[in-house]
C-alpha positions as CSV (number, residue, x, y, z in Angstrom):
1,M,2.7,70.6,-10.1
2,S,3.0,68.6,-6.9
3,E,2.5,64.8,-7.0
4,Q,-0.9,63.8,-5.8
5,I,-0.6,61.1,-3.1
6,L,-4.2,60.7,-1.9
7,S,-7.5,61.2,-3.7
8,I,-10.8,60.9,-1.9
9,N,-13.7,60.6,-4.3
10,H,-17.4,60.9,-3.3
11,L,-16.7,59.6,0.2
12,S,-19.6,59.0,2.5
13,K,-19.8,57.5,5.9
14,S,-22.9,56.6,7.9
15,F,-23.3,55.0,11.3
16,G,-26.8,53.4,11.0
17,K,-29.1,56.3,10.0
18,N,-26.6,58.9,11.1
19,V,-24.8,60.3,8.0
20,V,-21.5,61.7,9.3
21,L,-19.7,62.3,5.9
22,K,-21.5,63.3,2.7
23,D,-20.0,63.1,-0.7
24,I,-16.5,64.3,0.2
25,D,-14.0,65.1,-2.6
26,F,-10.6,65.8,-1.4
27,S,-7.0,65.3,-2.4
28,V,-3.5,65.5,-0.8
29,S,-0.4,66.4,-2.8
30,R,3.2,65.9,-1.7
31,G,4.3,68.7,0.6
32,D,0.8,69.9,1.5
33,V,0.2,70.9,5.1
34,T,-3.6,70.9,5.4
35,S,-5.5,71.9,8.5
36,I,-9.1,70.7,8.8
37,I,-11.2,72.9,11.1
38,G,-14.8,73.0,12.2
39,A,-17.0,72.5,15.2
40,S,-17.0,69.2,17.1
41,G,-19.2,66.7,15.3
42,S,-18.6,68.1,11.9
43,G,-17.0,64.9,10.6
44,K,-13.3,65.9,10.8
45,S,-12.0,63.0,12.8
46,T,-14.2,60.5,11.0
47,L,-12.7,61.7,7.7
48,L,-9.2,61.0,9.0
49,R,-10.3,57.6,10.4
50,C,-11.7,56.7,7.0
51,I,-8.5,57.8,5.2
52,N,-6.5,55.5,7.6
53,L,-9.2,52.7,7.2
54,L,-9.9,52.7,11.0
55,E,-13.5,53.2,9.7
56,T,-14.8,51.6,6.5
57,P,-16.4,54.2,4.2
58,T,-20.0,53.6,3.3
59,A,-19.5,54.8,-0.2
60,G,-16.8,56.3,-2.4
61,Q,-13.1,55.7,-3.1
62,I,-9.9,56.4,-1.4
63,L,-6.9,56.3,-3.8
64,F,-3.3,56.1,-2.7
65,H,-1.1,56.7,-5.7
66,E,-4.1,55.9,-7.8
67,E,-4.8,52.5,-6.2
68,D,-8.1,52.0,-4.4
69,I,-7.3,51.1,-0.8
70,T,-10.9,50.1,0.0
71,R,-10.8,47.1,-2.4
72,R,-10.8,43.6,-1.0
73,G,-7.4,42.2,-0.4
74,Y,-5.6,45.5,-0.2
75,N,-2.5,45.4,2.1
76,V,-3.8,47.7,4.8
77,P,-0.9,47.4,7.3
78,A,1.6,48.4,4.6
79,Y,-0.6,51.3,3.6
80,R,-0.8,52.5,7.3
81,A,3.0,52.5,7.4
82,K,3.0,55.0,4.5
83,V,0.0,57.0,5.8
84,G,0.6,57.2,9.5
85,M,-1.6,58.6,12.2
86,V,-1.1,60.4,15.5
87,F,-4.1,60.2,17.8
88,Q,-5.6,62.6,20.3
89,N,-5.1,60.2,23.2
90,F,-1.6,59.0,22.2
91,N,-2.4,55.2,21.9
92,L,0.9,54.2,23.4
93,F,1.3,50.7,24.8
94,N,1.4,51.2,28.6
95,N,3.3,48.0,29.3
96,M,6.2,49.0,26.9
97,T,9.0,51.5,27.3
98,V,9.2,54.6,25.2
99,L,11.9,52.9,23.1
100,D,9.9,49.7,22.6
101,N,6.8,51.8,21.6
102,C,8.8,53.2,18.8
103,M,10.3,49.9,17.7
104,V,7.2,47.7,17.7
105,G,5.9,48.8,14.3
106,L,9.3,48.6,12.7
107,I,9.7,45.0,13.8
108,R,6.1,43.7,13.4
109,V,5.0,45.6,10.3
110,M,8.3,46.6,8.5
111,H,10.1,43.3,9.6
112,K,13.2,45.2,10.6
113,D,15.8,43.4,12.7
114,R,16.0,44.6,16.3
115,E,19.3,46.5,15.9
116,T,18.0,48.5,12.9
117,A,14.7,49.2,14.6
118,E,16.4,50.5,17.7
119,Q,18.7,52.8,15.7
120,T,15.7,54.2,13.8
121,A,13.6,54.6,16.9
122,R,16.5,56.4,18.7
123,F,16.9,58.7,15.8
124,Y,13.3,59.9,15.7
125,L,13.0,60.0,19.5
126,D,16.0,62.3,19.5
127,K,14.3,64.4,16.8
128,V,11.4,65.1,19.1
129,G,13.5,65.6,22.2
130,M,12.6,62.3,23.9
131,L,15.8,60.4,23.7
132,P,16.5,60.9,27.5
133,Y,13.3,59.0,28.3
134,I,13.7,55.8,26.3
135,H,13.5,53.6,29.3
136,A,10.4,55.3,30.8
137,K,6.9,53.8,30.6
138,P,4.1,56.0,29.4
139,R,2.7,56.5,32.9
140,Q,6.0,58.1,33.9
141,I,5.9,60.9,31.4
142,S,3.7,63.9,30.8
143,G,0.9,64.2,28.2
144,G,3.1,66.4,26.0
145,Q,5.9,63.9,26.2
146,K,3.5,61.0,25.3
147,Q,2.4,62.9,22.2
148,R,6.0,63.5,21.2
149,V,6.7,59.8,21.6
150,A,3.6,59.1,19.5
151,I,4.9,61.4,16.8
152,A,8.3,59.7,16.9
153,R,6.6,56.3,16.6
154,A,4.8,57.5,13.5
155,L,7.8,59.1,12.0
156,A,9.9,56.0,12.5
157,M,7.8,54.3,9.8
158,E,9.0,57.0,7.5
159,P,5.5,57.7,6.1
160,E,4.6,59.7,3.0
161,V,1.7,61.4,4.8
162,L,1.1,61.9,8.5
163,L,-2.4,62.3,9.8
164,F,-2.9,64.2,13.1
165,D,-6.3,63.8,14.8
166,E,-6.5,66.8,17.2
167,P,-3.0,66.1,18.6
168,T,-3.1,68.8,21.3
169,S,-6.7,68.5,22.5
170,A,-6.0,66.1,25.3
171,L,-3.1,68.2,26.6
172,D,-2.9,70.8,29.4
173,P,-2.4,74.3,27.9
174,Q,1.3,74.5,29.0
175,M,2.1,71.3,27.0
176,V,0.4,72.3,23.8
177,G,3.4,74.4,22.7
178,E,5.9,71.6,22.9
179,V,3.9,69.5,20.5
180,L,3.1,72.3,18.1
181,D,6.8,73.1,18.0
182,V,7.6,69.6,16.9
183,M,4.9,69.8,14.2
184,K,6.2,73.2,13.0
185,T,9.7,71.6,12.6
186,L,8.1,68.8,10.5
187,V,6.4,71.4,8.3
188,K,9.8,73.1,7.7
189,E,11.2,69.7,6.7
190,G,8.6,69.3,4.0
191,L,6.5,66.4,5.6
192,T,3.1,66.0,4.0
193,M,0.6,66.5,6.9
194,L,-3.2,66.4,7.3
195,V,-4.1,68.0,10.7
196,V,-7.5,68.0,12.4
197,T,-7.1,70.8,14.9
198,H,-8.7,73.4,17.1
199,E,-5.5,75.4,17.1
200,M,-6.6,78.2,14.9
201,A,-3.2,80.0,15.0
202,F,-1.5,76.9,13.7
203,A,-4.1,76.5,10.9
204,R,-3.7,80.1,9.9
205,D,0.0,80.6,10.2
206,V,1.6,77.2,9.5
207,S,-0.7,75.4,7.1
208,S,-0.4,75.7,3.3
209,R,-4.1,74.9,3.0
210,T,-7.2,75.1,5.3
211,V,-10.4,73.1,5.0
212,F,-13.6,74.1,6.9
213,M,-16.1,71.3,7.6
214,K,-19.6,71.6,8.8
215,D,-22.3,68.9,9.1
216,G,-20.2,66.3,7.3
217,V,-19.5,68.5,4.3
218,I,-16.5,70.5,3.1
219,W,-17.9,74.0,3.0
220,E,-14.8,75.9,2.1
221,D,-11.3,74.9,1.0
222,G,-8.5,77.3,0.3
223,A,-5.3,79.0,1.3
224,P,-5.2,80.1,5.0
225,E,-5.0,83.8,4.1
226,Q,-8.3,83.4,2.2
227,I,-10.1,81.2,4.7
228,F,-9.1,83.4,7.7
229,G,-9.0,86.7,5.9
230,T,-11.9,86.8,3.4
231,P,-14.0,83.6,3.9
232,E,-16.6,83.2,1.2
233,R,-19.2,81.4,3.3
234,P,-21.1,83.0,6.2
235,E,-20.8,79.7,8.0
236,T,-17.0,79.9,7.9
237,K,-17.1,83.5,9.0
238,E,-19.4,82.6,11.9
239,F,-17.2,79.7,13.0
240,L,-14.0,81.8,13.0
241,S,-15.7,84.7,14.8
242,R,-15.5,82.5,17.9
243,F,-11.7,82.6,17.8
244,F,-10.9,85.9,16.3
245,D,-12.4,89.4,16.6
246,R,-13.6,90.6,13.2
C-alpha cells in the first residue's frame, strides 16, 4: 500500500456567507496523479489553495505526514517547499531573469548557497527545455515558456507533492501541448501530482485517479476509466457530456 502523504479531513471553507467547500475528505498517496475536474466555481482551485495554505480553512484538518499543518506555529514555508504549487498565471517575478526566478526559493527558503542554487536551477530548467532562456525576463518569453519556468521553479525545491492549479488555462491553444508534455514526463518519473484541470484528455489518459467536484462537494472519486467510462452520478455524466459524445 502506498504511503499516504496528505490527508484532508472534514475540510470546509467559507467566504462570509458563501460556502465554497463543504466537508471535504480527501487523501493523497505517494505516486498518485490525481486530476480534479468540474465546472468553474465548483471549489477546485479553492481546495488546492487551502492545501497550500494560501487560504485558511474555515473548519477541518489538513495532515501532512500525520501532522496538522493548520495548527498555530506550524512552519508553513518549509511545508510549501515540500508541497509546491504551479499557478494558472505563472506568478513569476517580472524583474528577475528566468534563472533567478528558479533560484530565489532555494536561497531564501532552503538557505542554499548561490552556487548550489544555480546548479539546481539549471538542472530543472534543462529538464523542462528552458535552459537556453536563463537570462531572459518573463516579458521576453511566451506563456508556455513562462509556465515551464514556473514548473522548473517548483521542481527545484524537490517537493514531495506538486499542485497544479489549471496550469494550461491561461495559455494559447498552441502552447498547451508543450506544458502538458512536461507534465506527462513528470508522471512517468513518479512525481506525486494533484492537478486541477479542464484538459479532459489529460485527466482521462494520464491520471491514476479522477475527482469530480460540484458545488463545493466531491461527488465522485475513482479511477479515470470508471469516471469517464461508467460514471455513477448523473451529475458527472452531464458534466462530461460537454466534452465527449456519449
